[in-house]
N, C-alpha and C positions, 0 to 999 in steps of 0.2 A: 499633523504631527501625531495626533492621537491614533490615527489609523496605523501609522508606522510602528508605534509602540505596541499596538495590539498584535500586529503581524509578528513582531520580534518576540513577544511574550509567548506566542504559540510554538516557538522553536525551543527545543531542549537546550540549545547553546545560546540562549538569550544573553546579551551583554558582551559576548566575545566578538571581536572584529575578525570575521571570517569571510570566505567566499559566499557563504549563505547570505550575509548582509548585502553583498553586491547583487545577489539574486533578488533579495527583497526590494532593493532600490529600483531594480528594473521593473519588477511587478508593480510597485507603487506608481511609477511614472507612466506605465501603460494601461493600468486598470481603468475601465470606464466609470466605475462606481464603487461604493463601500462594500456592497454585497459581493462583488467580484473579488475584492481584496480578501474578504472574510473567507469566501469559498476557496480561494487560492491558498491561503494560509492553512486551512484545514487539509487540503490535498497534500501540502508539504508535510504537515504533521503525520498524515497517514503514511507517507513515504518513509519518514523517520521510524515509525513503529514497525512498518514492514521490514526495513533493513535490520533493525535491532532484533526483532523476533527471528528473522532469517539467520542471523548470527548465532542465536541461542539454539535453534532447532536443527540447523543444518551442520551437524558436527563433521560430516564427511565432505563438506564443501559443495555438495550438489544442491542446486536450487530446488526447494520444495521436497527435499528428501523425506521429511516427516510425513508429507501427504502421500508420497509414492509408496510408503511402507505397506499400505493396505493392499497393494497389488499382490503381495505375497499370499494373501488369503482370498484372492479372486475378485476383489472389489476395484473397479477403475479408480485411479487416483483422483480424478475430478469430482467424484462423489464424496470424498472425505471432507473437503472444505464445506460442501453443502450440508453435510451432517453436523459439522461443527457450528454452522450458522443456526441450526435448530437449537443447540445448547445455548447460544448467545441470546436468541429470541426468548427462550424460557426465562433466562435471567432478567431480560428487559420486561417481560410480562410481570414477573415478581416485583420489579421496581415500580411499574405502573400501578399495580394494585396495592402494594404496601407503602410506597412512597420513600422507601429506603432500601439499602442493601446491607447484608450482614458482613460481607467482605469489604472492608473500608479502603483497602489499597487498590481496588479496581472499581472505577466509577462507571456510571451508566454510559458516559461518553466513550470510555475505553471499550465497552462492549460494542458500541456503534462503530467505532473505528475498526474493531476486529471483524465485524460483519462486512464492512465495506472492503477490507483487504481480502477476506475469505472469498467474497463474490468475485473479485478480480482474479484471484488464484484459481478458482474453479474454471473461469473462462480460459485462462492461460493453459491449464492442464487439459481442458476439453479440446481446445484448438490444437494443442500439441498432439493429442491422440488422433485427431482427424487431419493431420498435416496442414494446419492453418485454416481449415475450413470450418464453417459454422454447421449447426445441426442439420439445416436444410441443404447442406452440401454446396453452398455458395462460398466463393472466395471473397470475403468481405473486406479484406485488407486493402485500404486505399494506398496510394503512393506514399503518403505521409506515414501511415502505419507501418508500411514495409521499411521505410527509412528508419523509423524509431525502433522497429524490431531489429534491424541490422545493428543499430547503435547499442541496444541492450545485449545482443548476442556477442558483439565484440567486447563489451564490458565484462560479460561473464567469462569469455575466453581469456581475457587479459586483465583480470582484476588485480590491481595493485594495493588492495586493502582500503581503498578510499570509497566513500559513499558515492553513489551514481551521480547525484547532482553536482558534487564537487568535481568529479572527473569530467562531466559533460560541460562544465563552465570553463574548463581550461582552454 
């Protein structure tokens, strides 16, 4: 029961009976241990942050529009999230040396979530630039990744305004 409460506490919508809770129930039943549950809940929180920030930054409705803007000055879009990661690392370095942060409404965990999301965005934009291929020109997408990519592409093409996990669970 404690594990279930911890998972739900990591969700922005804790306490609401939603499809998210159905998803949590499935994770709880299938997780081999507490560490897996904790990791899964953090991934879910990462997804929530990604989706919320995407809504804020993508005024035109194009995914990663804010990252692509640097292409107008000759910088490949995938390099922008990498540069932003340096900013976040500088903030974490300050936290590690001082033990606190001046901006109180953004925790060190927020910076870590941002770094994780920025790393994945850099990978997505880099693969997009290279037609789904990695830097060494190998097509590393497995059949599962190709399926997931298709699901994501159909979501982006037919977004009804619902979060991805909510739509995927229907």
